[in-house]
C-alpha positions in Angstrom: 9.9 3.4 15.0 6.8 2.9 13.0 6.6 0.9 10.1 3.8 0.3 7.4 2.0 -2.0 5.6 0.4 -0.6 2.6 -1.5 -1.1 -0.7 -1.5 0.4 -4.1 -3.6 0.1 -7.0 -3.6 1.1 -10.8 -7.4 2.1 -10.0 -10.5 1.3 -8.7 -10.4 -2.4 -8.4 -7.4 -2.6 -10.6 -3.9 -4.2 -10.0 -2.8 -4.3 -6.4 0.5 -4.0 -4.6 1.4 -5.0 -0.9 4.4 -3.7 0.7 6.1 -2.9 3.9 8.3 0.3 4.9 9.3 2.3 7.6 8.9 5.7 5.7 5.5 5.6 4.2 5.9 9.1 2.4 9.2 8.1 0.8 8.3 4.8 -0.4 5.3 5.8 -1.9 7.0 8.9 -3.5 9.6 6.3 -5.0 6.7 4.2 -6.5 5.0 7.2 -8.2 8.1 8.2 -9.5 9.2 4.9 -10.5 12.7 5.2 -9.2 13.6 1.6 -9.5 11.4 -0.6 -12.3 9.4 -3.4 -11.1 6.4 -4.6 -10.7 4.4 -1.1 -9.6 6.3 0.6 -12.5 5.0 -2.0 -15.1 1.6 -2.0 -13.8 1.0 1.2 -12.9 0.2 1.0 -9.0 0.7 4.3 -8.2 -2.1 5.1 -5.7 -2.2 4.7 -1.9 -5.3 3.2 -1.0 -4.7 1.5 2.3 -2.1 1.2 5.1 -1.7 0.5 8.8 1.2 1.3 11.4 2.8 -1.0 13.4 5.2 -0.6 16.2 7.3 -3.6 15.1 9.0 -4.6 11.8 8.4 -8.1 12.9 4.5 -7.3 13.4 4.7 -5.4 10.2 5.9 -8.4 8.0 3.6 -10.8 9.4 1.0 -8.7 8.4 2.3 -7.8 5.0 2.6 -11.6 4.5 -0.8 -12.3 5.5 -2.5 -9.3 3.4 -0.4 -10.9 0.4 -2.1 -14.5 1.1 -5.5 -13.3 1.3 -7.3 -13.4 -1.7 -8.3 -10.6 -3.6 -12.0 -10.1 -2.2 -10.9 -10.0 1.0 -8.2 -7.2 0.2 -10.9 -5.3 -1.8 -13.0 -5.1 1.3 -9.9 -4.2 3.7 -8.8 -1.1 1.2 -13.4 0.0 1.1 -13.8 -0.2 4.5 -10.8 2.4 5.2 -11.2 3.9 1.7 -14.7 3.6 0.3 -14.1 6.3 -2.3 -10.5 4.5 -3.3 -9.1 8.0 -2.9 -5.0 8.5 -3.3 -4.2 8.6 0.4 -0.4 10.3 -0.2 -1.4 13.7 0.1 -2.7 13.1 3.6 0.8 11.6 4.7 2.2 15.4 4.5 -0.2 17.2 6.5 
């Protein structure tokens, strides 16, 4: 099974949310449709701007915790390395 660490954003340089899941397309869809009320619905974090695949849940959770600890500037750099235009990567997941 593959596990994913991901970052959602409210917009370019906006509010960021970091999470982990084993089904990235489903989880991002849940955030987009606000299935559950919480941080992402409150701050409109709906754009998938970065993600990374992991082979084990342990490595995914470790990476999620690391990303959450990093300063905002580091997270912005991480996003811009993969996605300099801050495109919503969600549509690419279902291709």
